[in-house]
N, C-alpha and C positions, 0 to 999 in steps of 0.2 A: 504493499500500499504506499503510495506517495503522499506524504504529509509535508506540505509546504506553507510558507508564509510570506507575504509581500504587504506592502503599504496599499497598493492598488491592484485589484484584480480585474482584467478586462475580459469579457466573454464575447468571443467573436473576432475573427481576423480579416473581416472585410474593410473597405475604405473607412468607414466610421470608426470601427475598432482599432485600426492601425493609427488613425490620427488621435484617437483619445489615448492610446498607449504612448505614443510619442510625446504628446502634450503633458501627460503626467510624469513621464520620466524627466523631461526637461524642467519640469517644475520641482524637481528635487525628490521624487518618490521612487521607491523601488517597485518595479512593475512586473507582473506575471500576465501574459496573454494566453488564453486557451482558445482553441478553435475546434469546431465540430469535425471539420475536415482537415485541410491544410492551409494555413494562413498564407494568403497571396495568390492561390490558385483555385479557390472555390467561390461560389456565389454569382449572381447575374453579372456583376462588374467584369468579372474575368472573361466575358464572352462578348466581343465586338467593341464598338467604341462607346465612350462615355462622355457626355457633355458636362461643362462647369461653367456656371455663370462667371463672368470676368468683366465687370463694369466699374470704371472709376467714378468717383463722385462727379455729379454735374447734371445738367438737364436730361441726358439720355437715361441716366440711372432713375432720376424722378419720374421720367415717363414709363420706364419699365415697371417701376413700383405700382404705378397707377393701373396699368394694363394687367398685372398679375393679380391685383385686387379684384378688378372687375371680372377678369377671366375665372376666378375662384369662387364666384357667387357671393362675393362681399363677406366672405367669412375669414379672410386673411387679415393680417395686421400690417400696415405700412412700415411701422418701425422696426418690427421683426424682419421683415423682407430687406430693408435697408441695412440692418446689422449683418445679415447673412451675406448680402453682397459685399459689404465692407470686408468681412473676415475672409471671404474667398478671394477677393481682389488681392489682399496682402499674401495669403498662403500660396496662391499659384506661382507668384514670383518666388517664393521660398522653395516650392517644389523644383523650379528651374535651377536654383542655386545648389540644390542637392544633386544635381546631375541628370534630372529627367530630361529626355529630349521629346519635345512635343512633335507629333507627326507633321511632316512637311519639311522644306529645305531652309526656311528662314528661322534662325535660332531665336529671334525675337518676336515670332508670330504670336506668342501668347500675350504680348503687350498690345497687340493692335486689333483684337477682336473682342466683342462683347459676350461671345461664348467660345470657350476653348474646348476642343475635343480632344481626349486622350485615349490611347489604346488601353483598353482595361487590363489586359494581361501584363503589359510592361508597366503600367502604372502601379499595379499591386506588387510586381517584383521590386520595383524601386522602394515602394514603401516597406516591404520585408526588410531590404537592406538597411533602411533608415532605422528600423526598429533594432536591428542588431548594433548599429552604430550608437544608438542611445542607451544600450544597456538593457533592453527589454528581454526578459526570458520568454521565449516562445515555446508552447507546448501544443504541437499538432496532434489531431486525432484525440483529442480530450473532450468529448461532449459533456456538457454540464447537465445535471439532473435535478439538483435542488440547491437553493440558497440556504446559507447559514445565518443565524442571527443570535445575538447574546441575550441576556436575561432581560434587557430593556427593549427587545425587539428591533435593535439597530442591525442592519445587514452587516455581516461579518465575514463574508467569503462565500465559497460554493463547493460542491461536491460533485463527482461524476465518474465516469469509467473510462478505461483505455482499451478501446477495441483491438489495437495492434499489439497489446500486451496481455493477452488471455482475459481481457475485460477485468483487469484488477481496478479496484477503486482508487480515486485520487481525492485529495482534500487540500484546498488553499484557504487558510485563514487570512483576512486581509481587513485593513481599516475602512476600506470602501470598495464598492463594486460597481463597474460600468457595464450594462447590458448593451451590447451592440450585436445581437444575434440575428438581425434582419427581420423581415416580416413573415407572412404565412401565404404561400401560393397553392395549398392544398393538394400537393403532389400532382399538378396538372400538366407536367412535362414541359414547362417553360425553360429558356435556356439558363442553366445553372441554379434553378430554383429547387433543386431536389434537396438541398439542405435548409430551405426556408419552410419549416413546418410548425412555427409558432412557439417553439420550446421556450424561448426567453419571455414571451408574453405570459405564458402559463406560470412559470416559476416566479415571475414578479408578482403576478396577482395573487398567488398563493401566500406571498409574504405581505399582502395587503395593498399593493399598488393599484392605481385606477387607470382607466382607459378613456380616450377620447376620440371621436370621429370614426367609430367602428363601422357606422353605416356606410362610409365612403371606402369600401372594400371590394368594389365590383369593376376593377380595372381589367380589361382583357386585351390581349394582343393576337396577332396572327402569326401562325407558324405552319411549316410544311405538314401535310396530313399524313405523317408517318403512323404506323400502327402503334398502340401503346406499349407493347414490348419493345419495339425499336426505340421509342423515345427513352424508356427506362435504361436501355443499354448505352445509348449514345447522347444523352442530354448533356454530359460533361465533355464531350470530345467532337461533336459534330458541328462543322462550321455553319451549315445551313440553319440551325435552330436559332442562331442568333442574327439572322438576316434581316434587313429592314427592306420592305417592298415598296419602291417608288411609285408603282401603279398596280392597281388590282382590278380584275375583270370578273364579270359574272359568266355564266355558261353560254351565253349569247354573244360574248365578246364585248359587251358594252363596259365602258369605263365606269368605275365606281368612285366618283369624284371624292367623297369624303371616306378615307380609308378606314374610319372607325364606324361611325353610325351606318352608312350605307352597306359596308361589307357585313357587319354583324346582322343587319336586318335581313339581308339576302340569305345568310346561312341560317338564320332562325326560320326563315319561310321555307327552308328546304332546297334552296338553290346552291349550286356549287360556285365556288369562288376560286380564282386562279391568279397566279403571278407568272409573268414570262421569264423564262431562264436567261434571256439575254439582258434583263434588268438587274441580274446578280452578278457578284464577282465569279470569275471563271472556276475557281476552286470549289466554290459553293455548287455551282451547277454540276460539276463533275461528281461531287460527292451525292449529291441528290439522284443523279442519273444511276449511280451504282446501287443505290437503294431501292430502285425501281418506281421512284415517285414521279419522274417526268413523263408525260404522255407523248404521243406521236406528234402533237402540235406544238411541242416544246413548251408545255404549260406545267405549272407546279400547283396542284390542288392544295388549298389552304384550310386550316381549322382554326377556330377560336380557342385561344388559350386563356384561362383565368389566371391573372397575376395577383389577384387578391390585395393584401395589404402591402406587397413588395412594391408595386407600381400604384397602388392606392394611397390612402392618406392616413387612415386611423392607425393607432398605437398607443403606447404608454403615454399618459399625461405627464408633462413636465411643468413645474411650478414657475420656472423663469429661465433666463438665458444662462443660469448656471446648469441647466439640464438635470436638476435634481427631480426624482419622482416624488410621489406622496409618502414614500417610505424612507425614513432617515437612513443615510449610508448608501443608497441605492441611486445610481445615475443612469440615463439612457442616451443613446446616440443612434443616429441613422434611421433606418426603415422600421426598427421596433418601436419607435416614438411617433407620436402624432405629428404631422407636418401641416395642420390646419393653419397655423399662423403664417406659413409662407405660400402654401398652395391652395388653401380654401377647400372647396368641395371637389377639386379636380386632381388628376394625377400631375406630377411634376412635369413642366415642359420647359424647353429651352435651357436646360441645365440646372433646373431647381433641385432635382433630386440629388445629383452629385455634389451641388454646393451645400445642401442641407447635411449630407453625410460628413463633408469636410469640417463645416462650421460647427456643428453640434458635437462632433468628435473632439475638436479643439476645447470646446467649452466644457464638456463632460469631464475629460481628462484633467484639465487644470483644476476644476472644482473638487473632483474626487480627490486629488493629490492634497489640496488644502485641508479638506475634511480629515483625511487619513493622517496626515502629519500631525495635526492638532489632536487627533484622538488617540493615535497609537494602534498597534495591532493587538486585537483582543486575545486573552488568554485562553478563553474557552467559548465555544459556539456550538450550537446544535442545528441540525438540518430542519428545515421547515417541512412539515408534513405535506405530502402531495399525493395526486391521483396516479394510478397505474404503476405502483412501486411494490406490489406484493410479490412474495416469493413464489407462490403457486398460482398460476394463471387459471381463470375459469371462464375467460372470455377470449376469443380469437381477435387479436387487434385488426386482422383484415376486414372483419365484419364491421368494426367501428369506422375504418377508413372508407369502406365502401358506402356506408350509409351516409358519411360526411360528403363524400364527392358527389353522391346522388343528389344531395340538396345544395351543393355550391357550384359544381362545374358547369351545368347546363346553362344556356343563355337565359332560359325561361325562369330560372331560379335565382340568378344573381344579376344579370344585365337588365332585365325587366322584372319588377317586383309589384306584388299587389298584397292587399291584407290577407286575401285567401291563401296565396302561395306561401307567405311568410308565416301565418298560423299553422299551416300544414307542416312546414319545416320545423318550426319550433316545437311542436308537439312530438315529432318523431326523434328529434335531437335531445330533447329533455328527457324522453323515455329511455334513451340509451345512456344518459349520464351516470345514473346510480350504478350500473353494471360496470361502466368504464372506470369509475372512481374505485369501486371496491373489489372488482374481479379481474381488471387488467393487471399484468405483471410478468414476472418471470426472472430469469438469471441470465447474465451475460448479454447477447444479442437480443434475447427475448424481453429483457427490461428496456433496452433502448427502443424496440419496436413498440412496446406498450406505453411508454412515456410519450413516444411521437403521436401514436393514435390519441392519446388523452388530450395532447395540446391541440391537435386538428379539431377535435370535437369541441373543446372549450372556445377556440376562436370562432368556429362556425356559429355558436350559440351567442356569442357577443354581437357578431355582425348581424344576425337575423333579429334579435331584440332591439338593436338600435335602428335598423332599417324600418321595423315596424312602428317605432315611435315617431320617426320623422315623416309626417303625412303630407309631404310635398315632393316635387321633383326639383333637384338643385345639383348641378355638376354631374358627376357620374351616378348619383343616386337617382334612379328612375322609378317612379310609382305610376303604373298604369291607371290606378284609381285615383291619383292626385296628379294630374299631368303637368301642373304649373308651379311655379315657386310661390311661397307664401311669405309676406314681409314678416309675419310673427316668427319665422323660422330662422332668422338671422342670429341663431345662437348655436353654441356648441352642445353635443350631447355627450356626458360623462356616462360611463358605464363600468361594470365590474361584477364581482360575485362569482361564485362557483355552483353550489348547491341551488341558491336562488340568485338568478341574474337580476341586476337592477339597472335602471337607466335614469339619468337626471339631467335636466336642461340647466346650462350654465350661461347666465346672461352677462356675467361681469367681463370687462375687457381682459385681454391677455395680460398676464404679469410681465413687467419689464424689468424685474430685478437683474441687474447685471451680475456676472460671475465674480467680478471683484468686489462686489458690495457685501458678500456674505462669506464669513470666515469658515464656517463648518457646514452649512446647509441645513443643520438641524432646527433653525429658527424659521423655517419656511412657513408662511402663513397658511392656516387652514381656511381653504376656500370652499369647504363643504356647506351646503345649505340643506340639511336632512329634511326640512319640510317640503322641499321640492323633489325629493328622491322617489323615484318609481320603482317598486319591486317588480318581479316577473309577474305577479298576479295583477298589478296595477296596469302594466302595459298591456296584458291580455284583455282586461276589462275595458280599457279605453280605445282599443284598436281601431274601432270603426268611426271614431269622431273626427271632426274637421281638423283639429289640432290639439296635441297633448297640452300645449300651454293654456288652451281655452278652459281647462279644469285646474289649472294650477295658478296660484297667486304669485303675482311678481314679487311682493314683499314677503319676507319670512313671517309665517304665522304657524300656530299649531294646527297640524293636519292629522287626522286619524287615518293611518294606512291600513287598508284592508289586509286580512290575514291572508298568507299565500294559500293557494288552493293546494289540495294534495298532489304530491308528485305523481305524474303518470308512470305506469308501469310499461316496460317494453312490450310492444305488440298491441297495445291498446290503441283505440282511436284518439286522435289528437285531442288533448286537454282543452284546446281552444275551440273545439267544435260547438261548444255551448255559448260561444260569444261571437255570434255573427255580426258583420259589419252593418253599420247603421243605414248604409246606402248600397246600392247595387254595385258590384265590383266589375270594372271594365274587362273585357275579353282579353286574355294574355296571348301574345304572339306564339305561334307554334315553335317548339324546340328544334333547334338545329341538329341536336344529337340524335343518332338513330336510336329509336326507343324511349328517348328522354332521360336515359340514365347512362353515366359514364362508367366504363368498366373500371374497377379499382385497380390501381397500379400494384405490382408486387411490392411487398416490404422487404 
C-alpha cells in the first residue's frame, strides 16, 4: 500500500490539473498529481486542436465579453469573463517562454491572434515536462475512489487503486485537494472521453459539495458512425474520432447549414447525415477507409455523440475566483466545475473551454497552496463513505451503465426534453439508485467498474432533476413543452444530494472574491438559502407548472417542505406517474438511434 503525503493533491492530469499543479508548486507547496490514466496523454484535449482565448485589454475584449454574455443566454458574468481573458492572455505568453511551439511558422503568432490554437497532444506533453521541472510528483494510473476528511469535515486527501500494480490501494494525505477530473460524457464514444465518467463529481458531492448548471449537460457532437465496439477499441487512438467536419450533408446531398441544429434534427428524424472524405485530413480519410466506414460516394456517415458536461456547462459550484467549492479544503478546476459564469447556458466557443481550464487551474492551485501551507498536513483522515464500494457485488455494473445510457445518449432524451420524458427518466434512474448504492462493488477491477457505474448514475440523476426544474428553453437546454426563454429564469440552479436529489434556484450574483483576498478558503460565505431549496419530491410535485420560481418566494421566509415520497423500487412504474403535467406536453421528435436505446459500451 502506498501511503504518501503532500501539501496539495491534484486529482486529474489534463490541462486544468496540470496548470493547478504547476501553480501550487510555484506557490511553494509540495504537490502530488494523480491521474486515472496517464497525465499528458488522456482526455479530450489530447485529440486534435484546442483553442484558447488570447485577447489583450481594449475595445475588442470588451466586445467579446458582451457577445459572450448575449450568446450564453444572459447567464454569464462580464467580470468573470474579463478575468478569465486576462489570466489566459498572461499565461499563453508564459507557455511560449516554457518552450512550447505554437502551430505555424511564425514564432510570435500567439501574440497576433484573438484565439490561439494549440495541438492538444504536444500541449499536454509540454505541460507534463513543466510539471517535472516544477517538482511535482506524478502518479500515472492512480484512479481516485474516495476523498479523505478530518474530524472537522475538512478535505484531507484521497484514496484509490493502482490498476498497473495488482490494484493495490494508495492513500495521499494532503492539506488541500484540487479536483480536476473532467466532466461526464456517459461513455458515449467521443474522442478521449472514455476517462470522463463523472468520478470527481461523485466523490465531491459525497463529501458535501454542491453543483450548479447541471441542466446544461446536453452538448452533442458529430463523429463517424463506427460501431460501438470499434469506438471502444479505438477512441484513444483513432484520428477520425477527433475530426471537425466543415460541411455536413443529408442523404439527398443537401448542405446542412447549421452543423448543430440542422444535423441533429435530421438524425432525430431518421435521416442519414454524411461528411465528405475530401473535407478531412488525408490520414483521417485513410484510417476511416480501412475501418470500412467510407461508402462508394466517398462519404462518411455520421452519428450524434453526447458530450455531456465535458462540452456542456454544469459541474461543481465554486464560491469565488479562488475556485473553492462549498467544502472546506476542496477546490475545483476545469470541466469538473460549472462554467456558467463565462459560458452561460451554452457550450464553450471560440476558446472559452480551453481558457477556463487554464485560468481555473491557476487559481485553484494557488488557492489550495495557500490553504494547505496555513493548515499543514493532517495527521489523521478517514475516507468519505461512498456508493459502489462493497466487497461483494450483487448488481452487475453493466446493467447500471446500460440504464444510464438508455436515458442519456439518445437525442430524444437529452437534446430535446419534456416533462414527460424527464419524469420517466427520473423514475427509472431513482429506482436503480438504492441497488447501485448498496449492491455495487467488487475487488480490483470490479471495484473500479462499480464506482464508475455509480458515478454515471449519480450524474444522470442530477442532470435530469435540474432539467425538469428549468421550465424554459435557454441555450443548450431545450424543452419541447416550454419552447421559449422566460425572464424569470435568468438564475442559476444549484443541485446536489444522493439518496434524495435537491434543486435550488440561486438569484444572487456570482461571487467575485479574488484568490488573493482569502488566505485559507475556510471563510467562504455560505450562500445557501434553505427556504428556496427543492427536494426531489418538490421537483416532482411542481414539474408541470409554468416556472418553479412561481411558487418560490424571492425573499427568505419559512417554507414547509413536503416530505419526500417513498423511494421507488427497481422495476416499478415511474414514481412521477402520479404527477402529470398541468398542460399537454408537446410531441417529442423521433429518436435518431435505432430502437431508441443505445447499446451499453463494455466496461
